C-alpha positions as CSV (number, residue, x, y, z in Angstrom):
1,M,0.0,0.0,0.0
2,R,1.5,3.3,-1.1
3,Y,-1.1,5.7,0.1
4,I,-4.4,6.0,2.0
5,G,-6.4,9.2,2.0
6,Y,-7.7,11.9,-0.4
7,I,-6.4,12.0,-3.9
8,E,-5.4,15.7,-3.6
9,N,-2.9,14.7,-0.9
10,D,-1.5,11.6,-2.6
11,I,2.1,12.8,-3.0
12,P,3.5,9.4,-4.1
13,L,1.0,9.4,-7.0
14,F,1.9,12.9,-8.0
15,E,5.6,12.2,-7.9
16,S,5.3,9.0,-9.9
17,K,5.5,9.1,-13.6
18,S,3.9,5.6,-14.0
19,K,0.6,5.0,-15.8
20,I,-2.5,4.6,-13.7
21,V,-5.0,1.7,-13.5
22,I,-8.4,2.7,-12.0
23,C,-10.1,-0.1,-10.1
24,G,-13.9,0.2,-10.5
25,A,-16.2,1.6,-13.2
26,G,-19.3,2.0,-11.1
27,G,-21.5,4.9,-10.2
28,L,-18.7,7.1,-8.8
29,F,-16.4,6.7,-11.8
30,D,-17.5,9.8,-13.7
31,K,-17.1,12.0,-10.7
32,F,-13.7,10.4,-9.9
33,L,-12.5,10.9,-13.5
34,I,-13.5,14.6,-13.4
35,K,-11.3,14.9,-10.2
36,L,-8.4,13.2,-12.0
37,E,-8.7,15.5,-14.9
38,S,-8.7,18.5,-12.7
39,L,-5.5,17.3,-11.1
40,G,-3.9,16.8,-14.6
41,M,-3.8,13.0,-14.4
42,R,-6.2,12.0,-17.1
43,N,-3.4,11.2,-19.6
44,R,-1.8,8.8,-17.2
45,I,-4.8,6.4,-17.1
46,C,-4.0,3.3,-19.1
47,S,-7.0,1.1,-18.2
48,I,-10.0,0.6,-15.9
49,C,-10.5,-2.7,-14.3
50,D,-13.9,-4.0,-13.0
51,K,-15.3,-7.3,-11.8
52,D,-18.5,-6.8,-13.8
53,A,-18.2,-9.0,-16.9
54,D,-20.8,-7.0,-18.7
55,K,-18.4,-4.0,-18.8
56,W,-15.4,-5.9,-20.1
57,G,-14.4,-5.0,-23.6
58,T,-16.3,-1.6,-23.4
59,S,-14.7,1.7,-22.8
60,V,-15.4,4.9,-20.9
61,Q,-14.1,8.1,-22.6
62,G,-11.7,6.0,-24.6
63,I,-10.4,4.0,-21.7
64,E,-10.8,0.2,-22.0
65,I,-12.5,-1.7,-19.2
66,I,-10.8,-5.1,-18.5
67,P,-11.1,-7.8,-15.8
68,L,-9.1,-7.2,-12.6
69,E,-7.2,-10.4,-13.1
70,E,-6.0,-9.3,-16.6
71,T,-4.9,-6.0,-15.2
72,I,-2.8,-7.7,-12.5
73,D,-1.3,-10.2,-15.0
74,K,-0.1,-7.5,-17.4
75,K,0.4,-4.3,-15.3
76,A,1.9,-5.2,-11.9
77,E,4.3,-2.3,-12.0
78,L,1.7,0.5,-12.5
79,E,-0.1,2.7,-10.0
80,Y,-3.5,1.2,-8.9
81,I,-6.2,3.6,-7.6
82,V,-9.0,2.0,-5.6
83,Y,-11.7,4.5,-4.8
84,N,-15.2,2.9,-4.6
85,R,-17.3,1.3,-1.9
86,Y,-15.5,-2.0,-2.5
87,R,-12.1,-0.4,-2.0
88,L,-11.0,-2.6,0.9
89,E,-11.9,-5.8,-0.8
90,I,-10.2,-4.8,-4.0
91,A,-7.1,-3.5,-2.2
92,R,-6.9,-6.8,-0.3
93,E,-7.1,-8.7,-3.6
94,L,-4.4,-6.6,-5.2
95,A,-2.1,-7.0,-2.2
96,E,-2.6,-10.8,-2.3
97,Q,-1.4,-10.7,-5.9
98,K,1.8,-8.8,-4.7
99,I,0.7,-5.5,-6.1
100,E,2.5,-2.8,-4.1
101,N,1.5,0.4,-5.8
102,I,-2.0,0.6,-4.3
103,H,-3.6,4.0,-3.6
104,L,-6.7,3.6,-1.4
105,I,-8.6,6.8,-2.1
106,R,-11.4,8.3,0.1
107,M,-14.2,10.0,-1.7
């Protein structure tokens, strides 16, 4: 876990130049994407992962939605932002897969 708190205070994320994976494409996603855009991070987002199979293969504003497992397999070195109501469960799953760059964001 690299950070827990509000996105505006996530110094490790701001200092990193790595691409970002957003975990979750649910109801809060649009609001969260607006926040990332306002912080100048939109161009760092490389994918969105979600557990909802109906969303896989679709995209939101040009960003592909893929299964969490596929993201982990291909993108272990990236920054993972977990922000939704399932954040603890998702962060635990990422940590079990040896993902270290987890940013647990409060909304």
